[in-house]
DOTORBA-902662 format. One record per residue: x, y, z of N, C-alpha, C in turn; residue in three letters. Coordinates in steps of 0.2 Angstrom, whole numbers, plus 2048, in hexadecimal, padded with zeros to 3 digits. Each point is the difference from the previous one (the first is absolute). Layout:
<sites>
XYZXYZXYZALA;...
</sites>
This chain:
<sites>
74DE6040C7FD8057FC7F88007FFUNK;7FD8068007FA8018017FD7FF7F9UNK;7FA7FD7FF7FD8007F97FD806800UNK;7FD8027FA7FD8067FF7F8800800UNK;7FB8038037FA7FF7FF7FD806802UNK;7F98027FE7FD8068047FD802806UNK;7FF7F98037FC801805804802806UNK;8058057FE8038048068018077FFUNK;8028038067FF8078018078047FEUNK;8028057FE8058038017FF807802UNK;8048038047FF8068038068047FDUNK;8008077FD8058037FD7FF807802UNK;8048048057FF8068018068047FCUNK;7FE8057FC8058037FC7FF808802UNK;8068038018008078018048047FAUNK;8017FE7FB8028067FA8007FC7F9UNK;8018057FC7FF7FC7FA8058017FBUNK;8047FB7FE8058017FC7FD8017FAUNK;8058047FB7FD8017F98017FB7FAUNK;8037FB8028027FA7FC7FF7FA804UNK;7FE7FA7FE8017FB8038067FC802UNK;8007FE8058077FD8047FF7F8800UNK;8057FD8017FF7F98037FD801807UNK;7FC7FB8027FD7FF807805800804UNK;8067FE8008057FF806803807800UNK;7FE8057FC8058078017FB803806UNK;8058018067FE8038057FC7FC805UNK;8007FB7FF7FB7FA8038057FF809UNK;7FD8038048047FF8077FE7F9803UNK;7FA7FE7FF7FF7F98037FB7FB7FBUNK;8027FA8017FB7FC7FC8007F9804UNK;7FB7FF8037FE7FA8057FD7FB7FBUNK;8027FB7FD7FC7FA7FD7FC7FC805UNK;8038018067FD7FC8058017F77FFUNK;8047FF7FB8027F98008037FC806UNK;7FC7FF8058037FC805804805806UNK;8008067FE8038058057FE8087FFUNK;8028038038008077FF8068047FEUNK;8047FC7FC8068037FC7FF8057FBUNK;8058058007FF8057FA8047FD7F9UNK;7FB8007FA8027FD7FB8048057FBUNK;8008078028028057FD808800800UNK;8048047FF808801800801803807UNK;7FC8028048008048058027FC807UNK;7FD7FA8018007FC8067FD803806UNK;7FA8047FF7FC8018057FB7FC803UNK;8037FA8027FC7FA8037FC802805UNK;7F97FE7FF7FB8018058017FC807UNK;7FE8028057FF7FD8067FA7FE802UNK;7FE7F97FF7F97FE7FF7FE7FE808UNK;7F98028017FD7FD8067F97FE7FEUNK;8017FC7FB7F97FE7FD8017F87FDUNK;7FB7FE7FE7FF7F97FE8007FE7F9UNK;8057FC7FE7FF7FE7F97FB7FC7FEUNK;7FD8017FA7FA7FC7FE8007FF7F9UNK;7FB7FE7FC8007FF7FB7FE8067FCUNK;8048017FA7FE8067FA7F98017FDUNK;7FF8037FB7FA8007FC8007FA7FBUNK;8057FD7FE7FF7FB7FC8007F8804UNK;8018018078017F98038067FE803UNK;8068047FE8067FE803800801807UNK;8037FA803801801808807805802UNK;7FF8038058068048028028067FCUNK;7FB8027FC8018057FB7FC808801UNK;7FD8008057FE807802800800807UNK;7FE8068037FF8008067F9802803UNK;7FE7FD8057FA801803800803806UNK;7FB8058028008058067FA7FE804UNK;8008008067FA7FE8057FC806802UNK;8028067FD7FD806804800802807UNK;8057FD803801801807807802802UNK;8057FC7FF8068038018067FC7FAUNK;7FD8007FA8067FE7FC8018047FAUNK;8068007FF8038067FA8077FE7FEUNK;8028047FA8087FF7FF802807800UNK;8068018038028078008068007FAUNK;8018067FE8048027FB807802805UNK;8067FF7FB806803806800807800UNK;8038038058018078018058027FDUNK;7FF8037FA8048057FC7FE8057FCUNK;8058068017FD8077FC7FE7FF7F9UNK;8037FB7FD7FF7FE7F97F87FE7FEUNK;7FC7FD8067FA7FF8007FB804803UNK;8038067FF7FB8068038018067FCUNK;7FF7FF7F88008047FC7FB8077FFUNK;8018047FD7FB8068007FC7FE7F9UNK;7FA8037FF7FD7FE7FA8038017FAUNK;7FF7FB7FB7FD7FA7FF8017FA803UNK;7FD7FB8028027FA8027FB7FA7FCUNK;8017FB8017FA7FA7FC8007FA806UNK;7FC7FD8017FF7FA8037FC7FC7FCUNK;7FF7F98017FD7FC7FC7FF7F8803UNK;7FB7FD8007FF7F98017F97FE800UNK;7FE7F98017FB7FD7FF7FD7FF807UNK;7F98018007FE8008067F87FC801UNK;7FF7FE8067FA7FC8017FD801806UNK;7FB8038027FE8028077FB7FA803UNK;8027FE8067FA7FC8037FB803802UNK;7FF8088017FB8038018018077FEUNK;7FB8047FF8018077FD7FE804807UNK;8068028047FD806805807804801UNK;7FE8078008068047FF8067FF805UNK;7FE7FD8078077FF8048037FA7FEUNK;7FD7FB7FB8037FA7FE8027FF7FAUNK;8018067FB8038017FA8058057FEUNK;8048018058068047FE8057FC7FEUNK;8018007F98057FB7FD807800801UNK;8038087FF806802801802807802UNK;8058008048018088018088007FEUNK;8038077FE806800800803802807UNK;7FD8038058018028077FA7FF805UNK;8037FB8057FC7FD805801806806UNK;7FE8057FF8008058067FB7FF805UNK;8008028067FC7FF8057FC806800UNK;7F98007FF7FB8068018018057FBUNK;8037FF7FA8028057FC8007FE7F8UNK;7FB8027FC8007FF7F98078027FDUNK;8047FB7FE8068027FD8027FB7FAUNK;8058017FD8017FC7FA7FA7FF7FBUNK;7FF7FB7FC7FB7FE7FC7FE7F9801UNK;7FA8007FF7FC7F98027FA7FF7FBUNK;7FE7FA8007FB7FD7FB7FC7FD805UNK;7F97FF7FE7FA7FD8057FA8017FEUNK;7FA7FF8027FB8007FD7FC805805UNK;7FB8047FC7FC8048057FB7FD805UNK;7FC8048047FA7FD8047FC7FC7FBUNK;8008027FA7FB7FD7FC8017FA7FCUNK;8077FF8018047FB7FC8038027FAUNK;8018057FE8038027F9807801802UNK;8037FE7FB8098018008028087FFUNK;8058008058028088028087FF7FFUNK;8028067FE807803802801806803UNK;805800805801806804806801801UNK;8028068038068028037FF805806UNK;8048008057FF805805806804802UNK;7FF8068048068058018047FF807UNK;7FE7FA803803800807800805804UNK;7FA8048008008058057FD7FE806UNK;7FF7F98037FF8008077F77FD800UNK;7FD7FE7FB7F97FE8017FD7FD7FBUNK;7FD7FC8017FC7FB7FA7F88027FEUNK;7FF8077FE7FB8027FD8018037F8UNK;7FA8027FE8008037F98058057FFUNK;8018068078058057FE8077FD7FFUNK;8017FA8028067FD7FF8037FB7FBUNK;7FB8007FB8017FB7FA7FD8037FAUNK;8017FD7FA7FE8017FA7FE7F87FDUNK;7F97FF7FE7FE7FA7FE7FD8017F9UNK;8017FA7FD7FA7FF7F97FD7F9801UNK;7FA8008007FC7FA8017FC7FF7F8UNK;8017FA7FE7FE7FD7FB7F97FF7FFUNK;7FC7FD7FB7F97FF7FF7FF7F8801UNK;8057FC7FF7FD7F88018007FF807UNK;7FA7FD8017FE7FE8078037F8801UNK;8057FF8038037F98017FD7FC804UNK;8007FA7FE7FC7FB8048067FB803UNK;7FE7FC8058047FC8058017F97FBUNK;8057FD8018017F97FE8018017F8UNK;8048067FD8008007FA8078037FEUNK;8057FD7FC8068027FF7FF8087FBUNK;8048048017FF8057FC8088027FEUNK;8008047FA8078037FF7FE807800UNK;8058038047FE8088018068047FFUNK;8008067FE8048057FF7FE807802UNK;8058038047FE8078028068047FFUNK;7FF8057FB8058057FE7FF806802UNK;8068038057FF8068048058047FEUNK;7FE8067FE8058057FE800806804UNK;7FB8018047FE8088037FA7FF804UNK;7FE8058037FA8018047F97FE7FCUNK;8008027FA7FB7FE7FB8017FE7FAUNK;8067FC8008027FC7FA8027FA801UNK;7FB7FB8008027F98007FB7FD7FCUNK;8027F97FF7FC7FC7FB7FF7F9805UNK;7FB7FD7FF7FE7FA8047FE7FB7FAUNK;8027FB8007FF7F97FD7FE7FB804UNK;7FA7FC7FC7FD7FA8038007FC7FBUNK;8047FA8008007FB7FB8008037FAUNK;8078037FF8038047FB7FB8067FDUNK;7FA8028027FD8057FE801807804UNK;7FE8057FD8018078047FA7FF804UNK;8008018077FA8008047FE807802UNK;8028057FD7FD807800800801808UNK;7FB805802800801807800805803UNK;800803805800808803805800806UNK;8028078018048028047FE802807UNK;8047FF8057FE803806806801805UNK;8008058058048018048048077FEUNK;8048028068038077FE807800804UNK;8027FB7FF8088008048058037FBUNK;8068008038068037FC8037FA7FCUNK;8058017FE8067FB7FB8017FC804UNK;8027F97FE8027FA802806802805UNK;7FF7FD8068068018058017F9803UNK;8057FF8058017F9802801800808UNK;8007FC8048047FF8068057FB7FFUNK;8037FE8068067FB8007FD7F8800UNK;7FA8008007FD7F98008017FC7F9UNK;8017FA8008007FC7FA7FA8017FCUNK;8007FE7FA7FA7FE7FC7FD7F8803UNK;7FA8017FE7FC7F88027FB7FE7FBUNK;7FF7FA7FF7FB7FD7FC7FC7FC805UNK;7FA8017FE7FA7FE8057FF804807UNK;8028068007FD8038068028077FFUNK;7FD8058048008078007FE802807UNK;8038048037FF8048077FF8087FFUNK;7FB8028007F97FD8027FB8047FEUNK;7F97FF8017FB8057FD7FC804806UNK;8018067FF7FC8048058027FE807UNK;8077FF8028027FF8068007F9802UNK;7FC7FB7FD7FE7FA8028077FB800UNK;7FE7F98028057FC7FF8037FF7F9UNK;8057FC8008047FE7F97FA7FC7FCUNK;8008027F97FC7FB7FC8047FC7FDUNK;7FD7F98008037FA7FD7FD7FE7FAUNK;8037FE7FA7FC7FD7FA7FE7F9802UNK;7FB7FE7FD7FE7F98017FE7FE7F9UNK;8047FB7FD8007FD7FA8067FE7FEUNK;8028007F98057FD7FD8038067FBUNK;8078008018048057FB8057FD7FCUNK;8008017FA8067FC7FC8038057FBUNK;8077FF7FF8028057FA801806801UNK;8038028068008068028068047FDUNK;8008067FD8058057FC7FF806801UNK;8068048018008078038068047FBUNK;7FD8057FD8058057FC800806804UNK;8078047FD8008078037FF8047F9UNK;7FC7FE7FD7FC8047FA7FA7FE7FDUNK;7FC8047FD7FA7FF7FC8017FB7FBUNK;7FC7FB8007FF7FD7F97FB8037FBUNK;8028017FB7FB8037FB7FA7FB7FCUNK;7FC8017FE7FC7FD7FC8037F87FDUNK;8048027FC8037FB7FC8037FB805UNK;8038028058037FB8047FB7FC805UNK;7FB8048027FB7FC8047FD7FB7FBUNK;7FE8017F98007FB7FC8037FA800UNK;8078027FE8057FB8018007FB806UNK;8008048067FF7FC8077FA7FB800UNK;7FB8027FD7FB7FC7FF8007FB7FCUNK;8038017FA8017FB7FB8067FA802UNK;8048038068047FC8027FD7FA805UNK;7FB8038047FD7FC8057FA7FD7FEUNK;7FC8027F97FB7FB7FD8027FE7FAUNK;7FC7F97FF8027FE7F97FD8057FAUNK;8027FD7FA7FD8047FA7F97FF800UNK;7FD7FA8017F98008007FD803804UNK;8038018077FC8038068008077FEUNK;8068047FE8008067FE7FA8027FBUNK;7FF7FB7FB7FB8017FA7F9800802UNK;8007FD8067F87FF8047FF806803UNK;8058038048008068037FF8067FDUNK;8038007FA8008067FC7F98017FBUNK;7FC7F98007FC8007FB7FA7FD803UNK;7FE7FE8067FA7FE8037FC806801UNK;7FA8007FF7FC8068027F97FE801UNK;7FC8018057F97FE8007FC805803UNK;7F98008007FB8048027FB7FC804UNK;7FC8058057FB7FE8057FA8037FEUNK;7FA7FC8007F98047FF7FC7FB803UNK;7FA804802800807801805803805UNK;8018058018058048057FF807800UNK;7FB8028067FF7FC8077FA7FB7FDUNK;8007FC8067FC7FA8007FD7FE807UNK;7FC7FC7FF7FC7FE8077FF7F9801UNK;8007FB7FB7FF7FA8028047FC7FCUNK;8028007F88057FD7FE8048047FBUNK;8057FE7FF8058027FA8047FB7FCUNK;8008027F98037FC7FA8068037FFUNK;8067FC7FE8058027FF8027FF7F8UNK;8028047FC8028007F88088017FFUNK;8027FC7FB8068007FF8027FC7F9UNK;8038027FC8027FD7FA8047FA802UNK;8037FF8068057FB8027FD7FD806UNK;7FB7FF8017FD7FE8078007FA801UNK;8037FB7FB8027FA8018057FE806UNK;8048067FF8078028047FE800808UNK;7FA8018027FE8028077FE7F9803UNK;8037FE8057FE7FA8057FC802805UNK;8008068047FD801807800808801UNK;7FC8038048008078017FF800809UNK;8028088017FF8018077FE807800UNK;7FA8018047FD807801802802807UNK;8038068008038028067FF807803UNK;7FE8008067FE808802806805801UNK;7FF806801805804800803800806UNK;8007FB8058047FF8068037FB7FFUNK;8007FE7FA8057F87FF7FD7FA801UNK;7F87FF8037FD7FB8017FE7FC7F9UNK;8007F97FF7FE7FD7FB7F97FE801UNK;7FA8037FD7FA7FF8027FD7FA7FCUNK;8037FE7FA7FF7FB7FC8057FE7FCUNK;8007F97FF8067FE7FB7FD7FA7FEUNK;8017FD7F97FD7FA7FE8047FF7F9UNK;7FF7FA7FE8028007F87FB8037FCUNK;8038037FA7FB8047FB7FA7FE7FFUNK;7FB8038017FA7FE7FD7FC8057FBUNK;7FC7FD7FC7FC8047FB7FE806803UNK;7FC8008067FD805803801801807UNK;8048048038028008077FB803805UNK;7FD7FC8057FB802804802805804UNK;7FE8068028038048047FB802806UNK;7FB7FD8007FB8018068037FE806UNK;7FE8048058037FF807806804801UNK;8038027FB8068068027FD806801UNK;8038048057FE8068018028057FBUNK;7FC8058008018057FB807803802UNK;8038027FA8068048018057FF7FAUNK;8068018008058007FA8047FC802UNK;8017FB7FB8057FA8018047FF7F9UNK;8047FB8018057FF7FB7FE7F87FCUNK;7FF7FF7FB8017F97FE8067FF7FCUNK;8037FB8028067FD7FD8007F97FDUNK;8038017F97FF7F87FD8077FC800UNK;8017FB8018067FC8007FF7FA7FBUNK;8077FE7FD8007FA7FC8007FA803UNK;8017FA7FE8007FA8028077FF806UNK;8058047FF8068008047FF805807UNK;7FA8038007FF8058058048067FDUNK;8028027FB8028067FD7FC8057FFUNK;8018068037FB8067FF8008027F9UNK;7F98007FC7FE8027FA7FF808800UNK;7FD8038047FE8068027FA801804UNK;7FE8058017FC8028057FB8067FEUNK;7F98018027FD8057FF7FB803806UNK;7FF8068017FB8038057FA7FD7FFUNK;7FD7FE8067F97FD7FF7FA804805UNK;7FD8047FE7FB8038057F97FC801UNK;7FF7FF8057FA7FC8027FB805804UNK;7F98007FE7FD8058037F87FC7FFUNK;
</sites>
């Protein structure tokens, strides 16, 4: 049984909004806790077919998550029409990326069609931002064949995140990173969701712009998939299930500022709870960590190229406390 800690990531794709809060097991198609195997913990018995490697999870428990090498590892979902619903749907998991590159960050898809955007999938954009998508299965993998929403948070490598994507329609999606609504923008002009006869897959998608299959590189844990949209109350409940009370309180109440911003040689952080911060990372828009260290009273940014970055703060356990945009000029 996994202990609960915030240094992990959950991904939830949601495609409709119930008008009342339901139990999180309602319309739950799949739940893979990854406790030693890829068996389904829901009542449906849709066991995964693993071709990936068991590893330690976000709590350090052995054989309690799956790692993917970015080359040829994945977990297939069983083939069933039940797993190919129309919108809405929901997927959730925890995720840690070994590197941020759009060909290495396809977390899961409900349809592993060849050379066609089909089903729903979650990944990061080329800039390393969390994204939710669906395709119309019209035989191509370009913008006219999909609908996408890309969030605002620039994710970084070697950090567990809890992510949620709620997809209800072409321009009706909600994305969450570490239990916060990640806002974002839409792209694509495809039709409504459609499927091929292929299975869904965790850790791979075929393909982008007619290229080879994209394989995930990193670690995934606690994957869930619903054929309905979770509402805000249910997403909060999911977060409370996965995080401790103290960790939820930190997430909800921690805030900080960066000044000056824009800056050119040094920046200072201020917060009423700065004692919670252990370390920081400064990350470029393409996901490269340009500086990281334990928290300093004044952070030296000389030598970092001009541009737009994200500065992220972490507690003593590596838990993400929040992030801010940082402009260096």
